[in-house]
N, CA, C and O of each residue as an XYZ file, in Angstrom:
868
protein
N      -7.065    -11.609    -29.340
C      -6.793    -10.927    -30.344
C      -8.240    -10.034    -31.121
O      -8.357     -8.847    -31.426
N      -9.018    -10.977    -31.230
C     -10.470    -10.441    -31.603
C     -11.473    -11.004    -30.559
O     -11.290    -12.150    -30.149
N     -12.433    -10.333    -30.141
C     -13.664    -10.453    -29.370
C     -14.852     -9.870    -29.866
O     -15.043     -8.654    -29.826
N     -15.742    -10.762    -30.378
C     -17.141    -10.248    -30.776
C     -18.087    -10.479    -29.684
O     -17.968    -11.460    -28.950
N     -19.100     -9.544    -29.532
C     -20.031     -9.874    -28.582
C     -21.487     -9.441    -29.002
O     -21.638     -8.337    -29.526
N     -22.518    -10.239    -28.798
C     -23.821     -9.766    -28.980
C     -23.991     -9.055    -30.394
O     -24.488     -7.934    -30.505
N     -23.588     -9.722    -31.332
C     -23.732     -9.119    -32.602
C     -25.071     -9.543    -33.062
O     -25.391    -10.727    -32.955
N     -25.955     -8.588    -33.610
C     -27.193     -8.709    -34.137
C     -27.193     -8.155    -35.507
O     -26.522     -7.150    -35.743
N     -27.949     -8.777    -36.502
C     -27.935     -8.228    -37.835
C     -29.336     -8.701    -38.608
O     -29.682     -9.879    -38.701
N     -29.948     -7.764    -39.052
C     -31.378     -8.136    -39.691
C     -31.305     -7.500    -40.936
O     -30.683     -6.448    -41.080
N     -31.962     -8.126    -41.944
C     -32.162     -7.770    -43.398
C     -33.846     -7.383    -43.539
O     -34.603     -8.221    -44.030
N     -34.273     -6.284    -43.150
C     -35.772     -6.112    -43.092
C     -36.293     -7.093    -41.959
O     -35.884     -7.118    -40.799
N     -37.252     -7.876    -42.508
C     -38.023     -8.579    -41.266
C     -37.171    -10.017    -40.866
O     -37.506    -10.791    -39.969
N     -35.954    -10.173    -41.792
C     -35.261    -11.415    -41.495
C     -34.035    -11.234    -40.515
O     -33.054    -10.556    -40.823
N     -34.155    -11.828    -39.430
C     -33.095    -11.682    -38.682
C     -32.071    -12.816    -38.646
O     -32.283    -13.968    -38.268
N     -30.865    -12.273    -39.127
C     -29.940    -13.183    -39.474
C     -28.956    -13.649    -38.368
O     -28.645    -14.831    -38.223
N     -28.504    -12.663    -37.622
C     -27.670    -12.996    -36.343
C     -28.429    -12.554    -35.155
O     -29.043    -11.488    -35.206
N     -28.438    -13.245    -34.147
C     -29.326    -13.214    -32.786
C     -28.488    -12.965    -31.586
O     -28.797    -13.504    -30.524
N     -27.362    -12.122    -31.679
C     -26.628    -12.122    -30.480
C     -25.297    -12.947    -30.394
O     -24.893    -13.477    -29.359
N     -24.710    -12.987    -31.528
C     -23.535    -13.982    -31.821
C     -22.304    -13.193    -30.945
O     -22.103    -11.987    -30.802
N     -21.552    -14.393    -30.411
C     -20.253    -13.942    -29.791
C     -19.157    -14.971    -30.303
O     -19.369    -16.172    -30.468
N     -17.942    -14.313    -30.533
C     -16.728    -15.228    -31.019
C     -15.663    -14.720    -30.427
O     -15.703    -13.544    -30.066
N     -14.387    -15.585    -30.189
C     -13.201    -14.977    -29.708
C     -12.204    -15.872    -30.586
O     -12.382    -17.069    -30.816
N     -10.957    -14.982    -31.111
C     -10.196    -15.606    -31.732
C      -8.699    -15.221    -30.910
O      -8.513    -14.189    -30.265
N      -7.757    -16.267    -31.104
C      -6.350    -16.118    -30.473
C      -5.388    -15.887    -31.610
O      -5.788    -16.109    -32.753
N      -4.321    -15.517    -31.434
C      -3.273    -15.273    -32.676
C      -2.823    -16.847    -32.759
O      -2.719    -17.737    -31.915
N      -2.610    -16.776    -34.148
C      -2.196    -18.185    -35.072
C      -3.083    -19.250    -34.743
O      -2.702    -20.416    -34.640
N      -4.530    -18.788    -34.539
C      -5.596    -19.961    -34.333
C      -6.191    -20.160    -35.814
O      -6.563    -19.240    -36.541
N      -6.209    -21.411    -36.100
C      -7.229    -21.651    -37.204
C      -8.751    -22.235    -36.553
O      -8.812    -23.200    -35.791
N      -9.717    -21.591    -36.933
C     -11.076    -21.640    -36.357
C     -12.053    -21.929    -37.509
O     -12.164    -21.002    -38.312
N     -12.843    -23.121    -37.768
C     -13.689    -23.248    -38.585
C     -14.936    -22.884    -38.213
O     -15.247    -23.140    -37.050
N     -15.777    -22.320    -38.950
C     -17.264    -21.904    -38.596
C     -18.090    -22.711    -39.669
O     -17.983    -22.567    -40.886
N     -18.900    -23.551    -39.040
C     -19.783    -24.234    -39.904
C     -21.325    -24.227    -39.593
O     -21.767    -23.958    -38.476
N     -22.026    -24.515    -40.570
C     -23.392    -24.225    -40.460
C     -24.141    -24.218    -41.924
O     -23.540    -23.816    -42.921
N     -25.378    -24.651    -41.975
C     -25.970    -24.802    -43.052
C     -26.163    -23.511    -43.837
O     -26.054    -22.514    -43.123
N     -26.436    -23.256    -45.196
C     -26.602    -22.193    -45.846
C     -27.940    -21.325    -45.156
O     -29.060    -21.748    -44.873
N     -27.424    -20.103    -45.023
C     -28.518    -19.300    -44.498
C     -28.276    -19.278    -42.961
O     -29.117    -18.638    -42.329
N     -27.329    -19.835    -42.283
C     -27.383    -20.045    -40.874
C     -26.631    -18.438    -40.322
O     -26.810    -17.966    -39.200
N     -25.918    -17.901    -41.243
C     -25.469    -16.553    -40.804
C     -23.777    -16.670    -40.818
O     -23.212    -15.877    -40.065
N     -23.113    -17.378    -41.427
C     -21.666    -17.503    -41.508
C     -20.937    -16.207    -42.299
O     -20.104    -15.404    -41.881
N     -21.573    -16.327    -43.577
C     -21.079    -15.192    -44.443
C     -21.258    -13.740    -43.902
O     -20.416    -12.869    -44.120
N     -22.541    -13.499    -43.095
C     -22.915    -12.465    -42.549
C     -21.883    -11.998    -41.592
O     -21.279    -10.934    -41.730
N     -21.680    -12.938    -40.495
C     -20.913    -12.771    -39.449
C     -19.409    -12.458    -40.032
O     -18.822    -11.488    -39.553
N     -18.778    -13.224    -41.024
C     -17.522    -12.782    -41.667
C     -17.437    -11.151    -42.132
O     -16.532    -10.356    -41.878
N     -18.461    -10.965    -42.761
C     -18.564     -9.621    -43.328
C     -18.778     -8.609    -42.433
O     -18.561     -7.441    -42.753
N     -19.235     -8.963    -41.195
C     -19.085     -7.972    -40.044
C     -17.850     -7.613    -39.355
O     -17.380     -6.498    -39.131
N     -17.361     -8.930    -39.024
C     -16.007     -8.945    -38.594
C     -14.913     -8.269    -39.382
O     -13.930     -7.747    -38.856
N     -15.142     -8.311    -40.635
C     -14.271     -7.925    -41.494
C     -14.679     -6.384    -42.012
O     -14.179     -5.850    -43.001
N     -15.541     -5.869    -41.270
C     -16.176     -4.532    -41.647
C     -16.643     -4.051    -42.994
O     -16.648     -2.879    -43.371
N     -17.055     -5.165    -43.706
C     -17.840     -5.208    -44.922
C     -19.154     -5.119    -44.934
O     -19.750     -5.062    -46.009
N     -19.757     -5.094    -43.840
C     -21.202     -4.868    -43.629
C     -21.273     -4.365    -41.875
O     -20.476     -4.603    -40.967
N     -22.350     -3.721    -41.872
C     -22.463     -3.171    -40.398
C     -23.441     -4.016    -39.539
O     -24.292     -4.646    -40.167
N     -23.433     -4.107    -38.278
C     -24.217     -4.869    -37.429
C     -25.019     -3.915    -36.890
O     -24.600     -2.765    -36.759
N     -26.442     -4.324    -36.459
C     -27.411     -3.571    -35.917
C     -26.932     -3.303    -34.342
O     -27.224     -2.260    -33.758
N     -26.295     -4.188    -33.835
C     -25.910     -4.045    -32.298
C     -24.638     -4.950    -32.126
O     -24.199     -5.809    -32.891
N     -24.216     -4.564    -31.036
C     -22.953     -5.475    -30.558
C     -21.633     -4.539    -30.871
O     -21.619     -3.374    -31.271
N     -20.471     -5.455    -30.551
C     -19.307     -4.915    -30.598
C     -18.214     -5.806    -31.232
O     -18.464     -7.005    -31.116
N     -17.157     -5.534    -31.822
C     -16.044     -6.232    -32.190
C     -14.874     -5.527    -31.902
O     -14.491     -4.531    -32.517
N     -14.170     -6.192    -30.720
C     -12.924     -5.689    -30.115
C     -11.829     -6.473    -31.035
O     -11.846     -7.693    -31.200
N     -10.744     -5.464    -31.687
C      -9.625     -5.905    -32.097
C      -8.429     -5.144    -31.409
O      -8.147     -4.006    -31.784
N      -7.833     -5.673    -30.556
C      -6.847     -5.074    -29.643
C      -7.203     -3.864    -28.851
O      -6.574     -2.823    -28.663
N      -8.555     -4.326    -28.368
C      -9.237     -3.610    -27.475
C      -9.935     -2.257    -27.824
O     -10.341     -1.408    -27.031
N      -9.979     -2.247    -29.069
C     -10.680     -1.163    -29.960
C     -11.837     -1.672    -30.699
O     -11.714     -2.618    -31.477
N     -13.065     -1.029    -30.471
C     -14.198     -1.702    -30.996
C     -14.311     -1.061    -32.425
O     -14.684      0.101    -32.585
N     -13.910     -2.029    -33.606
C     -13.828     -1.733    -34.959
C     -15.235     -1.173    -35.534
O     -15.355     -0.438    -36.514
N     -16.011     -1.552    -34.921
C     -17.428     -1.142    -35.306
C     -18.045      0.310    -35.285
O     -19.042      0.750    -35.858
N     -16.923      1.053    -34.245
C     -17.136      2.499    -34.250
C     -16.270      3.263    -35.162
O     -16.349      4.492    -35.144
N     -15.451      2.667    -35.962
C     -14.597      3.293    -36.759
C     -15.425      3.903    -38.156
O     -16.288      3.363    -38.847
N     -14.843      5.134    -38.253
C     -15.369      5.573    -39.573
C     -15.045      4.781    -40.726
O     -14.305      3.797    -40.709
N     -15.735      5.338    -41.903
C     -15.591      4.521    -43.195
C     -13.964      4.513    -43.617
O     -13.447      3.501    -44.090
N     -13.273      5.664    -43.407
C     -11.958      5.699    -43.890
C     -11.048      4.990    -42.903
O     -10.000      4.441    -43.245
N     -11.538      5.034    -41.575
C     -10.667      4.239    -40.510
C     -10.763      2.757    -40.891
O      -9.773      2.027    -40.911
N     -12.052      2.332    -41.202
C     -12.299      0.679    -41.344
C     -11.604      0.369    -42.584
O     -10.943     -0.669    -42.560
N     -11.608      1.104    -43.758
C     -10.879      0.873    -44.908
C      -9.369      0.464    -44.561
O      -8.822     -0.589    -44.888
N      -8.810      1.523    -43.828
C      -7.389      1.457    -43.481
C      -7.200     -0.039    -42.573
O      -6.310     -0.840    -42.856
N      -8.156     -0.257    -41.482
C      -8.127     -1.323    -40.773
C      -8.043     -2.535    -41.552
O      -7.186     -3.395    -41.350
N      -8.979     -2.606    -42.489
C      -9.172     -3.931    -43.501
C      -7.756     -4.012    -44.226
O      -7.130     -5.068    -44.308
N      -7.277     -2.714    -44.780
C      -6.052     -3.077    -45.581
C      -4.775     -3.305    -44.990
O      -3.770     -3.611    -45.632
N      -4.845     -3.116    -43.489
C      -3.532     -3.273    -42.835
C      -3.572     -4.454    -41.819
O      -2.531     -4.973    -41.416
N      -4.925     -4.898    -41.380
C      -4.875     -5.869    -40.235
C      -5.536     -7.168    -40.847
O      -5.295     -8.245    -40.303
N      -6.313     -7.116    -41.893
C      -6.901     -8.241    -42.402
C      -6.756     -8.788    -43.676
O      -6.336     -7.961    -44.485
N      -6.980    -10.005    -44.173
C      -6.769    -10.438    -45.574
C      -8.039    -11.247    -45.601
O      -8.575    -11.691    -44.585
N      -8.519    -11.422    -46.916
C      -9.796    -12.071    -47.263
C      -9.562    -12.977    -48.378
O      -8.937    -12.591    -49.365
N     -10.022    -14.151    -48.283
C     -10.193    -15.227    -49.301
C     -11.716    -15.752    -49.490
O     -12.485    -16.172    -48.626
N     -11.898    -15.612    -50.768
C     -13.436    -15.837    -50.864
C     -13.462    -17.226    -51.781
O     -12.485    -17.789    -52.276
N     -14.906    -17.631    -51.867
C     -14.941    -18.871    -52.695
C     -14.488    -18.489    -54.251
O     -13.727    -19.145    -54.962
N     -15.152    -17.275    -54.573
C     -14.503    -17.026    -55.937
C     -13.499    -16.067    -56.000
O     -13.652    -14.993    -55.418
N     -12.486    -16.319    -56.637
C     -11.038    -15.927    -56.388
C     -11.028    -14.216    -56.394
O     -10.308    -13.540    -55.659
N     -11.944    -13.706    -57.342
C     -11.964    -12.168    -57.528
C     -10.679    -11.555    -58.071
O     -10.344    -10.421    -57.727
N     -10.002    -12.242    -58.859
C      -8.786    -11.991    -59.412
C      -8.984    -11.121    -60.546
O      -9.848    -11.439    -61.363
N      -8.229     -9.943    -60.735
C      -8.250     -9.072    -61.925
C      -7.812     -9.733    -63.013
O      -6.714    -10.288    -62.991
N      -8.665     -9.761    -64.177
C      -8.233    -10.624    -65.324
C      -7.272    -10.299    -66.068
O      -6.688    -11.177    -66.702
N      -6.900     -8.993    -66.157
C      -6.123     -8.304    -67.111
C      -4.699     -8.070    -66.359
O      -3.756     -7.545    -66.950
N      -4.621     -8.511    -64.986
C      -3.386     -8.628    -64.438
C      -2.713    -10.113    -64.147
O      -3.297    -11.165    -63.890
N      -1.198     -9.837    -64.278
C      -0.684    -11.247    -63.849
C      -0.882    -11.407    -62.464
O      -1.471    -10.616    -61.727
N      -0.190    -12.820    -62.052
C      -0.622    -13.212    -60.575
C       0.279    -12.299    -59.996
O      -0.347    -11.723    -59.107
N       1.299    -11.924    -60.044
C       2.225    -11.066    -59.316
C       1.322     -9.631    -59.099
O       1.112     -9.065    -58.026
N       0.943     -9.301    -60.199
C       0.256     -7.940    -59.889
C      -1.096     -8.059    -59.218
O      -1.514     -7.096    -58.576
N      -1.752     -9.076    -59.309
C      -3.040     -9.371    -58.527
C      -2.563     -9.356    -57.006
O      -3.131     -8.679    -56.150
N      -1.513    -10.132    -56.768
C      -0.941    -10.261    -55.059
C      -0.681     -8.888    -54.620
O      -0.951     -8.517    -53.477
N      -0.108     -8.048    -55.601
C       0.452     -6.626    -55.034
C      -0.721     -5.792    -54.821
O      -0.601     -4.889    -53.992
N      -1.946     -5.946    -55.482
C      -3.007     -4.990    -55.287
C      -3.375     -4.237    -53.776
O      -3.387     -3.015    -53.630
N      -3.644     -5.138    -52.792
C      -3.825     -4.565    -51.540
C      -2.680     -3.772    -51.133
O      -2.960     -2.725    -50.549
N      -1.347     -4.061    -51.326
C      -0.123     -3.269    -51.029
C      -0.036     -1.906    -51.725
O       0.395     -0.913    -51.139
N      -0.530     -1.888    -53.207
C      -0.642     -0.662    -53.942
C      -1.975      0.209    -53.615
O      -1.906      1.429    -53.765
N      -2.990     -0.289    -53.243
C      -4.019      0.492    -52.632
C      -3.628      1.123    -51.185
O      -4.174      2.147    -50.774
N      -2.690      0.462    -50.492
C      -2.073      1.041    -49.413
C      -0.979      2.180    -49.400
O      -0.465      2.720    -48.420
N      -0.766      2.395    -50.688
C       0.165      3.519    -51.094
C       1.695      2.943    -51.056
O       2.606      3.758    -50.907
N       2.013      1.455    -51.196
C       3.214      1.074    -51.380
C       3.647      1.163    -52.826
O       2.797      1.349    -53.697
N       4.788      1.053    -53.090
C       5.322      1.112    -54.458
C       5.341     -0.197    -55.150
O       5.699     -1.085    -54.377
N       5.118     -0.551    -56.161
C       5.279     -1.818    -56.988
C       6.557     -2.278    -56.873
O       6.597     -3.499    -56.720
N       7.794     -1.639    -56.895
C       9.097     -1.899    -56.883
C       9.512     -2.411    -55.561
O      10.362     -3.298    -55.480
N       8.870     -1.817    -54.375
C       9.170     -2.072    -52.976
C       8.403     -3.444    -52.745
O       8.971     -4.295    -52.060
N       7.173     -3.707    -53.264
C       6.458     -4.732    -52.751
C       6.566     -6.133    -53.639
O       6.266     -7.253    -53.224
N       6.971     -5.864    -54.709
C       7.158     -7.015    -55.762
C       7.885     -8.223    -55.253
O       7.492     -9.374    -55.443
N       8.892     -7.916    -54.641
C       9.928     -8.990    -54.052
C       9.015     -9.887    -53.104
O       9.049    -11.117    -53.139
N       8.300     -9.246    -52.364
C       7.508    -10.015    -51.497
C       6.368    -10.926    -52.073
O       6.122    -12.085    -51.739
N       5.683    -10.110    -53.069
C       4.776    -10.922    -53.742
C       5.294    -11.993    -54.518
O       4.436    -12.834    -54.786
N       6.403    -12.219    -54.953
C       7.226    -13.299    -55.797
C       7.657    -14.252    -54.601
O       7.675    -15.460    -54.838
N       7.986    -13.826    -53.399
C       8.084    -14.603    -52.350
C       6.876    -15.574    -51.866
O       6.831    -16.802    -51.794
N       6.271    -14.947    -51.674
C       4.602    -15.592    -51.346
C       4.366    -16.627    -52.350
O       4.348    -17.834    -52.110
N       4.169    -16.027    -53.600
C       3.901    -16.979    -54.656
C       4.976    -18.322    -54.892
O       4.548    -19.416    -55.260
N       6.100    -18.117    -54.684
C       7.120    -19.035    -54.657
C       6.823    -20.004    -53.516
O       6.735    -21.195    -53.816
N       6.634    -19.588    -52.063
C       6.178    -20.534    -51.146
C       4.828    -21.105    -51.260
O       4.615    -22.099    -50.566
N       3.973    -20.713    -51.927
C       2.688    -21.301    -52.405
C       2.919    -22.201    -53.838
O       1.931    -22.538    -54.489
N       4.025    -22.493    -54.194
C       4.179    -23.318    -55.401
C       3.940    -22.810    -56.449
O       3.604    -23.594    -57.336
N       3.996    -21.499    -56.760
C       3.663    -20.795    -58.019
C       4.989    -20.085    -58.461
O       4.853    -18.967    -58.957
N       6.223    -20.582    -58.346
C       7.136    -19.821    -58.856
C       7.185    -19.574    -60.241
O       7.646    -18.520    -60.678
N       6.736    -20.483    -60.979
C       6.517    -20.578    -62.499
C       5.530    -19.880    -62.979
O       5.411    -19.903    -64.204
N       4.573    -19.088    -62.200
C       3.410    -18.465    -62.649
C       3.380    -17.080    -62.499
O       2.326    -16.501    -62.762
N       4.498    -16.350    -62.065
C       4.484    -14.951    -61.815
C       3.791    -14.220    -63.003
O       2.919    -13.412    -62.683
N       4.000    -14.353    -64.056
C       3.651    -13.721    -65.297
C       2.353    -14.173    -65.984
O       1.865    -13.588    -66.950
N       1.855    -15.230    -65.417
C       0.486    -15.668    -65.872
C      -0.644    -14.799    -65.408
O      -0.608    -14.099    -64.396
N      -1.643    -14.906    -66.232
C      -2.869    -14.242    -65.900
C      -4.029    -15.110    -65.363
O      -4.026    -16.316    -65.612
N      -4.864    -14.638    -64.751
C      -5.806    -15.631    -64.109
C      -6.413    -16.763    -64.906
O      -6.750    -17.858    -64.456
N      -6.517    -16.280    -66.334
C      -7.210    -17.295    -67.267
C      -6.129    -18.272    -67.724
O      -6.482    -19.065    -68.598
N      -4.985    -18.343    -67.322
C      -3.938    -19.324    -67.615
C      -3.908    -19.877    -66.509
O      -3.008    -20.713    -66.580
N      -4.410    -19.905    -65.424
C      -4.068    -20.776    -64.137
C      -5.282    -21.595    -63.883
O      -6.355    -21.217    -64.352
N      -5.199    -22.748    -63.141
C      -6.053    -23.818    -62.984
C      -6.742    -22.924    -61.643
O      -6.262    -21.943    -61.076
N      -7.959    -23.599    -61.385
C      -8.827    -23.173    -60.113
C      -7.731    -23.262    -58.811
O      -7.544    -22.292    -58.077
N      -7.205    -24.249    -58.675
C      -6.312    -24.309    -57.414
C      -5.225    -23.314    -57.260
O      -4.856    -22.848    -56.182
N      -4.679    -22.990    -58.581
C      -3.521    -22.159    -58.611
C      -4.251    -20.526    -58.590
O      -3.570    -19.593    -58.162
N      -5.337    -20.342    -58.969
C      -5.996    -19.003    -58.767
C      -6.201    -18.758    -57.345
O      -5.915    -17.661    -56.866
N      -6.763    -19.878    -56.510
C      -7.057    -19.767    -55.023
C      -5.838    -19.445    -54.308
O      -5.874    -18.628    -53.388
N      -4.600    -20.103    -54.705
C      -3.362    -19.828    -54.016
C      -2.956    -18.388    -54.360
O      -2.435    -17.742    -53.451
N      -3.137    -17.765    -55.627
C      -2.828    -16.482    -55.773
C      -3.686    -15.514    -54.852
O      -3.264    -14.411    -54.505
N      -4.816    -15.973    -54.518
C      -5.826    -15.129    -53.802
C      -5.177    -15.310    -52.300
O      -5.184    -14.309    -51.585
N      -4.700    -16.348    -51.858
C      -4.273    -16.685    -50.571
C      -2.834    -15.485    -50.133
O      -2.606    -14.850    -49.103
N      -2.070    -15.589    -51.501
C      -0.886    -14.541    -51.495
C      -1.327    -13.340    -51.444
O      -0.706    -12.562    -50.720
N      -2.273    -12.944    -52.037
C      -2.761    -11.597    -52.122
C      -3.339    -11.107    -50.630
O      -3.213     -9.957    -50.209
N      -4.044    -12.279    -49.859
C      -4.605    -11.880    -48.576
C      -3.344    -11.767    -47.725
O      -3.430    -11.154    -46.661
N      -2.194    -12.296    -48.092
C      -1.089    -12.382    -46.958
C      -0.030    -11.004    -47.402
O       0.876    -10.585    -46.682
N      -0.324    -10.567    -48.463
C       0.761     -9.305    -48.895
C       1.049     -8.383    -47.924
O       2.225     -8.028    -47.842
N       0.077     -7.814    -47.010
C       0.228     -6.829    -46.208
C       0.681     -7.238    -44.735
O       0.908     -6.414    -43.849
N       0.781     -8.607    -44.595
C       1.093     -9.371    -43.442
C       0.119     -8.913    -42.312
O       0.438     -8.294    -41.297
N      -1.265     -9.378    -42.717
C      -2.241     -9.107    -41.664
C      -2.115    -10.128    -40.683
O      -1.336    -11.077    -40.770
N      -3.019     -9.877    -39.607
C      -2.930    -10.752    -38.401
C      -4.166    -11.715    -38.471
O      -4.256    -12.667    -37.696
N      -5.010    -11.471    -39.314
C      -6.392    -12.215    -39.296
C      -6.917    -12.239    -40.732
O      -7.299    -11.220    -41.309
N      -6.913    -13.491    -41.291
C      -7.474    -13.876    -42.736
C      -8.858    -14.414    -42.446
O      -9.066    -15.406    -41.748
N      -9.830    -13.649    -43.061
C     -11.171    -14.327    -43.175
C     -11.329    -14.937    -44.331
O     -11.002    -14.371    -45.374
N     -11.853    -16.182    -44.315
C     -12.179    -17.206    -45.484
C     -13.489    -17.595    -45.536
O     -13.967    -18.256    -44.614
N     -14.294    -17.193    -46.729
C     -15.425    -17.636    -46.890
C     -15.696    -18.632    -48.059
O     -15.667    -18.295    -49.242
N     -15.994    -20.043    -47.559
C     -15.760    -21.151    -48.332
C     -14.705    -21.061    -49.410
O     -14.942    -21.010    -50.617
N     -13.446    -21.047    -48.809
C     -12.506    -21.018    -49.919
C     -12.066    -22.207    -50.859
O     -11.288    -22.124    -51.809
N     -12.673    -23.243    -50.436
C     -12.513    -24.502    -50.940
C     -13.754    -24.927    -52.003
O     -13.697    -25.890    -52.768
N     -14.821    -24.047    -51.885
C     -16.042    -24.374    -52.522
C     -16.097    -24.626    -54.038
O     -17.045    -25.158    -54.616
N     -14.995    -24.190    -54.598
C     -14.929    -24.296    -56.202
C     -13.845    -25.342    -56.371
O     -13.524    -25.661    -57.516
N     -13.224    -25.929    -55.274
C     -12.190    -26.904    -55.687
C     -12.327    -28.257    -55.490
O     -13.077    -28.650    -54.597
N     -11.686    -29.082    -56.222
C     -11.759    -30.666    -56.177
C     -11.163    -30.957    -54.699
O     -10.614    -30.058    -54.062
N     -11.315    -32.352    -54.167
C     -11.131    -32.796    -53.129
C      -9.307    -32.572    -52.936
O      -8.873    -32.141    -51.868
N      -8.570    -32.846    -53.842
C      -7.304    -32.783    -53.974
C      -6.713    -31.266    -53.734
O      -5.764    -31.023    -52.988
N      -7.342    -30.420    -54.395
C      -6.786    -28.952    -54.216
C      -7.467    -28.609    -52.812
O      -6.759    -28.014    -52.000
N      -8.686    -28.908    -52.479
C      -9.138    -28.559    -51.099
C      -8.188    -28.781    -50.077
O      -7.879    -27.892    -49.283
N      -7.639    -30.082    -50.050
C      -6.848    -30.772    -49.045
C      -5.492    -30.061    -49.067
O      -4.804    -30.112    -48.048
N      -5.005    -29.331    -50.260
C      -3.618    -28.660    -50.312
C      -3.898    -27.330    -49.811
O      -3.016    -26.803    -49.133
N      -4.954    -26.708    -50.023
C      -5.323    -25.479    -49.580
C      -5.454    -25.331    -47.935
O      -5.101    -24.351    -47.278
N      -6.046    -26.545    -47.439
C      -6.046    -26.302    -45.800
C      -4.940    -26.741    -45.228
O      -4.715    -26.359    -44.080
N      -3.932    -27.703    -45.936
C      -2.684    -27.724    -45.383
C      -2.016    -26.485    -45.382
O      -1.481    -26.052    -44.361
N      -2.008    -25.746    -46.708
C      -1.199    -24.489    -46.693
C      -1.816    -23.537    -45.627
O      -0.991    -22.885    -44.988
N      -3.083    -23.356    -45.339
C      -3.569    -22.747    -44.396
C      -2.990    -22.893    -42.843
O      -2.647    -21.990    -42.080
N      -2.994    -24.342    -42.628
C      -2.443    -24.693    -41.363
C      -1.016    -24.257    -41.355
O      -0.702    -23.632    -40.342
N      -0.214    -24.410    -42.115
C       1.234    -24.380    -42.303
C       1.478    -22.959    -42.232
O       2.514    -22.631    -41.654
N       0.609    -21.881    -42.783
C       0.941    -20.384    -42.678
C       0.516    -20.002    -41.368
O       1.183    -19.051    -40.963
N      -0.432    -20.433    -40.481
C      -0.695    -19.934    -39.265
C       0.286    -20.473    -38.060
O       0.452    -19.906    -36.981
N       0.916    -21.738    -38.507
C       2.026    -22.171    -37.574
C       3.427    -21.372    -37.827
O       4.324    -21.407    -36.985
N       3.528    -20.754    -38.872
C       4.860    -20.386    -39.311
C       4.660    -18.934    -39.135
O       5.503    -18.399    -38.415
N       3.654    -18.100    -39.669
C       3.697    -16.675    -39.450
C       2.772    -16.189    -38.224
O       2.926    -15.001    -37.942
N       2.002    -16.773    -37.584
C       1.281    -16.401    -36.361
C      -0.268    -15.763    -36.900
O      -1.143    -15.322    -36.154
N      -0.323    -15.848    -38.305
C      -1.837    -15.058    -38.734
C      -2.761    -16.215    -38.304
O      -2.486    -17.415    -38.279
N      -3.976    -15.569    -37.953
C      -4.999    -16.399    -37.724
C      -5.989    -16.603    -38.732
O      -6.157    -15.703    -39.555
N      -6.678    -17.658    -38.797
C      -7.788    -17.770    -39.725
C      -9.060    -18.170    -39.272
O      -9.109    -19.075    -38.438
N     -10.163    -17.615    -39.707
C     -11.471    -17.772    -39.511
C     -12.122    -18.137    -40.819
O     -12.272    -17.301    -41.711
N     -12.600    -19.688    -40.955
C     -12.881    -20.057    -42.104
C     -14.223    -20.689    -42.045
O     -14.474    -21.683    -41.364
N     -15.312    -19.877    -43.011
C     -16.567    -20.520    -42.972
C     -16.630    -21.671    -44.156
O     -16.150    -21.485    -45.274
N     -17.182    -22.686    -43.816
C     -17.151    -23.915    -44.718
C     -18.135    -24.766    -44.584
O     -18.670    -24.818    -43.476
N     -18.549    -25.509    -45.494
C     -19.432    -26.695    -45.320
C     -18.892    -27.986    -45.379
O     -19.522    -29.042    -45.425
N     -17.500    -27.802    -45.375
C     -16.618    -29.185    -45.392
C     -16.270    -29.579    -44.012
O     -15.294    -29.092    -43.441
N     -17.071    -30.476    -43.450
C     -16.933    -30.823    -42.047
C     -15.784    -31.672    -41.782
O     -15.158    -31.650    -40.722
N     -15.498    -32.500    -42.881
C     -14.063    -33.335    -42.750
C     -12.961    -32.375    -42.518
O     -12.188    -32.527    -41.572
N     -12.863    -31.364    -43.374
C     -11.769    -30.474    -43.386
C     -11.748    -29.670    -42.287
O     -10.691    -29.347    -41.745
N     -13.152    -29.208    -41.794
C     -13.268    -28.437    -40.567
C     -12.847    -29.094    -39.288
O     -12.471    -28.505    -38.274
N     -12.976    -30.612    -39.490
C     -12.565    -31.098    -38.203
C     -10.963    -31.202    -37.824
O     -10.474    -31.648    -36.787
N     -10.385    -30.730    -38.819
C      -8.886    -30.389    -38.780
C      -8.436    -29.186    -38.277
O      -7.253    -28.941    -38.042
N      -9.404    -28.395    -38.102
C      -9.050    -26.985    -37.461
C      -8.690    -27.015    -36.036
O      -8.818    -28.094    -35.457
N      -8.269    -26.018    -35.397
C      -7.709    -26.070    -33.848
C      -9.192    -26.046    -33.121
O      -9.321    -26.545    -32.004
N     -10.237    -25.477    -33.770
C     -11.718    -25.208    -32.829
C     -12.689    -25.135    -34.229
O     -12.454    -24.564    -35.294
N     -13.759    -25.862    -33.849
C     -14.850    -25.655    -34.751
C     -16.098    -25.051    -34.046
O     -16.478    -25.586    -33.005
N     -16.762    -23.971    -34.542
C     -17.762    -23.229    -34.071
C     -18.918    -23.281    -35.108
O     -18.792    -22.922    -36.279
N     -20.053    -23.767    -34.554
C     -21.207    -24.157    -35.303
C     -22.220    -22.958    -34.971
O     -22.437    -22.499    -33.850
N     -22.762    -22.571    -36.116
C     -23.668    -21.587    -36.221
C     -25.130    -22.069    -36.745
O     -25.215    -22.703    -37.797
N     -26.131    -21.784    -36.068
C     -27.442    -22.207    -36.568
C     -28.535    -21.135    -36.273
O     -28.692    -20.542    -35.207
N     -29.288    -20.994    -37.459
C     -30.412    -19.924    -37.140
C     -29.935    -18.634    -36.621
O     -30.693    -17.962    -35.921
N     -28.717    -18.215    -36.904
C     -28.292    -16.997    -36.301
C     -27.686    -17.034    -34.872
O     -27.529    -15.996    -34.229
N     -27.311    -18.397    -34.339
C     -26.995    -18.343    -32.775
C     -25.915    -19.303    -32.841
O     -26.023    -20.290    -33.569
N     -24.821    -19.085    -32.099
C     -23.599    -20.027    -31.771
C     -24.378    -21.319    -30.951
O     -24.815    -21.143    -29.814
N     -24.473    -22.317    -31.487
C     -24.857    -23.372    -30.794
C     -23.858    -24.470    -30.166
O     -24.231    -25.346    -29.385
N     -22.670    -24.315    -30.572
C     -21.545    -25.264    -30.065
C     -20.282    -24.797    -30.609
O     -19.238    -25.393    -30.345
């Protein structure tokens, strides 16, 4: 589904990625591990077209997404990708349902058409009684599940998750990972998860280790 080759990225004199390559298959959960500064987040941002590479290519369905123009990349992100971050980035003035609907609304879908799917996702994630709650009225684990529902609203084929359990306790971390594996199995969506949690990473289909800007195992 996705194949990245020879990805290089520098910020000034700091070389962050040094010819990284990675492949992902449909319905696969892959953990990306490494110390802080190893290049995990930078790689995710490039794969998600949130940052540019100095060299290399990222093939998605045989198209190099790094050559897309800004508008084409924005459309690709909205239709094919979902994002889950350590910090939920939920809009505080909107309800859980409204936050989940945001990517679909940006994609020009109507609230009337997309709200049933948002409510279905939240229900599946154990948040049936939280539709009208705003982020400040939700626990950290509930907010993260809202962000997962938001990532799924446009039926993406790949979700990029950057330290999604970084602000969660052990119980909520395990619940979120269980949810991710269930979603991959039932929907066919792939997950690439950057994480420091080696115990949880060990439960993924594959673990890729990045060190000093290189894939080492």
